[in-house]
N, C-alpha and C positions, 0 to 999 in steps of 0.2 A: 181120354179125360179121365180125372182122376174120379176114383170112388168113394164116396164119403159113407163112414160107417160108424156106429157106437158097441163099445163091449160090453156084452151083455151082463159080464160077471161085475166089472167096475165102473162101468159107464165112462171110459177114455174114448173120447172123440177123435177119430183122425181120417189120414185118407190116404190110399194107395193108388197106384197106377192101374187103369183097366185090363192090361194084361194078367194081372193077378187074381182076377174074379173067378170067383168059386175056389180058391186054394184055402187051405186051412194052415194053422201056425198058432204059436203064442202071442197073448195080448203082451204088447209092448209095454204097458202099464201093469197088470197083474200077473203076467206069465200063464195065464190058463188058455186052453185052445180055443180059438175062435175061427169061423170060416167067413170068408171074405164073401159078401153078396155077390150073386151074378150081374151081369148087366140088364139093364132093363130089356126084356124081351129075348133075351138068350136063354137056352135050355140049360139047368143046373145039372153038369155032370158029375157030380160028388167032389168029394177033398181030394186036393192033389197035393202031393208029396214036397215038390216044389216051394209050396207056400210057406213052409217052417221057415227056410233061409231067407225068403222074402221078408217075412215080419221080424224076423232077428235083425237083419238089415234096418229095417225100419226104427226098431228099439236101438239099434248103435246109433243111426242117425238122429234119432231125439236125444240121446246121450250128449253126442256132440253137440248139437246145439244149445243144449242147456250151459255146456262147459264152455264154450264160445261168449254165451251171452253172461256168464259168471267173469269171464276173465275180461270182456270189454267194460263191465261196471267196475271192476278192479282199477283197469286202466283209465277209468273217467275219472276214478277218485285222486287219483295223483296227483294231478296239477293243484285239486283244492287242499290236500292233506301234507302233499311233499313240494310244493313250492318253494326254493329258498325264502328264508325271512329277508334276506339282503335285497332282493329284486323288490320286493313289495314296500321294504322302507326306502328304497331310490326312487320309486313310482312315487309316493307319498311328498317326497322333497322336490322333485319334478311340479309335483299339484301346487304345492306351495310357492314356487316361485311363479308359476302361471298366476295363480291368484294375485300375486305382489306384481307383476307385468301388468294385469289387466288393471289394477287399482292405478297404476301410476300412468298407464294410458287415459285412465278416465279423469285423473287430475290433469293431465296434459289438456285434456279435451275442454276443461274449464277452464283453465289458467294460461294456457296456450304456453307451457313450458311446463319442465319436471321439476320437483321439488328441489331446492339446494339440498347437498348431501347435509351441508352445517349452516345451522341458521344462528346468529349471533344478535346480541342485541346492539346499541349504538355506539357502545365501548370496545366491541370485539368480543365479549365474553359468549361462548358457546352455551346456545339456552335450549336447543332440542334438535332431533334428527328428522330426516326426511320420513323416517318412520312412524313418526307422529303425525305428519304432515297429511299422510294418505289414509289415516284410521277412516275417516267417514267414506271411503271407498272400500271398506274392508269389511263393513257390518259393523263397525267400532263406533258409528257418529255418538251415542250416548257417551261412552269414553272421552271421545274428543273433545265434547261440549263440556266435560268436567275440568278439563285442562287449564291451567293458569298460567297465559302467554306473557305474563309481565314477571313470570318468576322462572330460574332456570330449571331445568330437567328434573335436578333432583332436590329441589326444595322439598321442606316436609310434604307439603300438600300435594305436589307434583311427585313424589319420589313414590307416595303410597299408590296413584295411578299407575307408577312405571313397574310396578311389583304385580299388576294383572299379569297374567300370563296368557299368551296369544299362540296359539298352537303351530298359527300360519309363518309365523317367524321361528320356528325351529324345526330343524331336519331332525327326524326320529332316528339317525343312526347316531348322533352325538351323545356320546356319555356322560357330558356336564351334568352335573348333580342340581342346577340352579336352571330351572325352567324359565325365567325371565332374561338369559341369554338371547339371543341371536345368532343366528347361522348365516346371515344374508346381510351383506354389507355394498357399499359401492366401493369404487376406486377414486380417491379424489387426489385433486393436482391439477396444475395447469395442462389444457388441452384433452381431459377426461371428461366424460358425462357427468361425474360427480362434480367437476370444477374445483372451485376454491369457495371458502365461505361465503356465503351470499349470492353465489354467482348463479345466475338464470341462464338454464341450459334447454334450449326447445330442438325438436326434430330438425327446424331448418339449418340448425347448428352442427347436425351430422352430415358432413360432406363426402364424408366414406362409405355412407350408405347404412341405414337402421340394422340391416342384417349382418353386418361386417363390422358391429360398435357392442362392445359388453357394456351393457346397464347396472347389473349386480352381481355378485359372485358370491360362493358359498366359502364358507369360512368354518373349520370344525374347531372347537374349543377356544371361541373368539374372547371371552372375558368380557365381552358387550352388552349390556342390557340394550333392548332394542328401543328405549325411548334415548339412549345416550347419543349427542351428536358426536360419535367417533367412527370411523371407517377403514379402510385400507388407504394409507397413502404410498403415493408413487416412490418417494423416497426410502420408503420401510419395505416397500413390494418387493420379493424376490419372484423372477421371472420361471419358476420351476415349480410345478404342482407338487403337494404331498412331501415338500423336501424336509419338513420335521422342525423347521424353524420357526412357526408360528409366526410368520409373517410375509404370507402367500394365499392364493387359493388351494383350499385342502377340504378333504372330506373324510369320513370312513367308509364310504363307495368304495368296491372294488375297483382298480384301476384308472381313478379318477375324480372328478367333479363335476358338480353341475354348475351353468351359467345360464344367467337370463340376458337376451340379447336386446338391443332398441327396438326391434321391431314386434318384441313379446313371445317371441318363440325362447323354448327352453333348450339348449344343447349340453351334451356331456363331453367335456374335455378330456382328453385322455393324459395322462402322468407323461407322457412321451412327447408332448407337443412341445414344438421348437421354441425357445424362449423370444425368439426376434417376432414370430408369428403371433405369438402372446401380445407382445408388446405393441404390435400394429392392430390388434383387436381392441385394445385398451384406449386408445388414441384416437376420437372422433373426427379428426380432419388433418390425419397426417400425408393425405397425398398417395397413400399405399393401401387401400383395400384389400382385405384378403378373401380369394375366391372362394376358396374350400378349406375345410382345415378339419 
């Protein structure tokens, strides 16, 4: 049983094994000589020489413990202060896409379809994007309620609203100086989830499966205002990530880009993805779903 004792000089409280009862040595705190109390009921035999070595060992053990605690504290601080900034930004980009995915699915719950990527007037003039349509589902209903749906997105009144900065539509890694540009677009064209202008596409139309079909992709330096009815078309799309053309899926994340799948999950596509695999992920019902990628 350990013997608890207090140094009469400095007040340090510690304990040692009972085998060192009655031995004398320097205090681990102040260095002055102290004698370990004898066991209860045991006769006191006087100071024992071996006690000095014992207390020195106690002092060394205490110092080692303090050093271990200090090192542990430094180690725990490393993730807080030394985590790569790029990883945090990629995580924020992922969260943005998850919020967009939730808004799109809430829209689908109400209207039984996803919003058309491009909404036009009766003459075919592009009016607004799907990003305007989901504003009420992204805690932006006051902004949506001010929108003039009889005018195009860039009319004087709507353009004023389109200049509103919506952080969820921006990836924090994008170096663009214009905060109203979006980094998240649909891929539009026949057979895609973005479809053709005014086309209504729902989950029932995704015969390849929602976990195998891309809903929204990331593009860096898009030059697209979030309200603008413009996305990536199949005709202009390149099937190689980050190829520098400005016409494909791209990001400033290391090694790939984030994508939102039709089931609401966010995946990270590697730069090395096979172009044919990417093509199959983009088409919603080509009869060749991708099992894993």
